[in-house]
C-alpha positions in Angstrom: 125.6 109.9 132.9 123.8 109.1 129.7 122.0 112.1 128.4 121.9 111.0 124.7 118.2 110.2 124.7 117.3 113.6 126.2 119.7 115.4 123.7 118.2 113.4 120.8 114.7 114.5 121.8 115.8 118.1 122.3 117.5 118.0 118.9 114.3 116.8 117.3 112.1 119.4 119.0 114.5 122.2 118.0 114.9 121.1 114.4 111.1 120.7 114.0 110.9 124.5 114.7 114.0 125.4 112.8 115.6 126.7 116.1 119.1 126.7 117.5 120.0 126.6 121.2 122.7 128.2 123.3 124.0 127.5 126.9 125.3 129.7 129.6 126.9 127.7 132.3 128.6 128.4 135.6 128.5 125.5 138.0 128.4 122.8 135.3 131.5 124.2 133.5 130.2 123.3 130.0 128.7 119.9 130.8 125.3 120.8 129.1 127.1 121.9 125.9 129.3 118.8 126.0 126.2 116.6 126.3 124.5 118.3 123.4 127.6 118.3 121.1 128.3 114.6 121.8 125.6 113.9 119.3 126.6 113.7 115.7 124.9 116.5 113.7 124.5 118.8 116.7 125.8 121.7 114.6 122.3 121.7 113.0 120.7 122.8 116.3 123.4 123.7 118.8 124.6 127.3 118.2 127.1 128.1 121.0 127.9 127.6 124.6 129.3 130.1 127.2 131.1 128.9 130.3 131.0 132.0 132.5 132.4 130.7 135.8 133.6 134.1 137.1 131.4 137.1 137.9 133.4 139.1 135.4 132.8 136.5 132.6 129.0 136.7 133.3 129.2 140.5 132.9 131.6 140.6 130.0 130.2 137.7 127.9 126.5 137.8 128.7 125.8 141.3 129.8 124.8 140.4 133.3 124.7 143.6 135.4 127.6 143.5 138.0 125.3 145.4 140.4 122.8 142.5 140.2 125.6 140.1 141.0 126.7 142.3 143.9 123.3 142.7 145.4 121.8 139.2 144.8 124.9 137.0 144.4 125.9 134.9 141.4 123.6 132.1 142.5 120.3 133.9 142.2 117.2 134.1 140.1 118.1 137.5 138.8 121.5 136.3 137.6 120.2 133.0 136.1 117.5 135.0 134.1 120.1 137.5 132.9 122.5 134.8 131.8 119.7 133.1 129.8 118.7 136.4 128.3 122.3 137.2 127.5 123.0 133.8 125.9 120.0 134.3 123.6 120.8 137.9 122.8 124.4 137.3 122.0 123.8 134.3 119.8 121.5 133.2 116.9 119.6 130.9 119.3 115.9 130.9 119.9 116.3 128.7 123.0 118.8 129.2 125.8 119.4 127.6 129.1 121.5 129.1 131.9 122.7 127.5 135.2 124.4 129.0 138.2 124.7 127.2 141.5 126.7 125.8 144.4 128.2 122.5 143.4 130.2 122.1 146.6 131.7 120.8 148.6 132.6 124.3 149.6 130.8 127.6 148.9 127.5 126.9 150.6 125.8 129.3 152.9 122.7 129.0 155.1 120.7 130.8 152.4 122.3 128.9 149.5 123.4 125.5 150.7 125.5 123.2 148.6 123.3 121.7 145.8 121.3 125.0 145.2 121.1 125.7 141.5 119.2 128.4 139.7 118.1 127.7 136.1 117.2 130.4 133.6 115.5 129.8 130.3 114.9 131.9 127.3 112.6 130.2 124.8 111.2 132.1 121.8 111.7 135.4 123.6 110.1 134.3 126.9 112.1 134.2 130.1 111.5 131.8 132.9 113.4 130.5 135.9 113.4 128.0 138.7 115.6 126.8 141.6 116.3 123.2 142.6 118.3 121.8 145.4 120.2 118.6 144.5 121.7 116.1 147.0 125.1 114.5 146.8 128.6 115.5 146.2 130.0 117.9 143.5 129.9 115.3 140.6 126.3 114.4 141.5 125.1 118.0 141.7 126.7 118.8 138.4 125.2 115.7 136.7 121.8 116.3 138.1 121.9 120.0 137.0 122.9 119.0 133.5 120.0 116.4 133.3 117.4 118.8 134.7 118.5 121.6 132.4 118.0 119.4 129.4 114.7 118.1 130.6 113.2 121.5 131.3 114.5 123.1 128.1 113.0 120.2 126.2 109.6 120.7 127.9 109.7 124.5 127.3 110.6 124.0 123.6 107.9 121.5 123.1 105.3 123.8 124.8 106.4 126.9 122.7 
């Protein structure tokens, strides 16, 4: 997966505003942060990344309410938004992206089948979220999630 062009565009958009970004990742396990920091000079616009795979990590590192996880599940809009909010709040970033999903091949349910991913975004203090269902195996879901997260964050930063 070559995300260099997306990351380059995101870097330019962030730097034009004097902004930094942060990531909060569950199902991608740091792939979004890795894509961003693969670019030389990324320390000018990438502030930090959280890999919060467990529910405890989401609560401890990002401030996600354990009751929200218990009632809605880790793969939910509420948790994705809380992760994005927490990543922005616990960093010096003006833009944050969060992902939580079911990469598979196990873990899917009728309500949240394999490939279901919730995205949370915090851009200049505004929260937004969306869900996407990706096809394919674990690697394909994680790569598609990484690409989509970068594309949407870029669009939101440009629109801010």
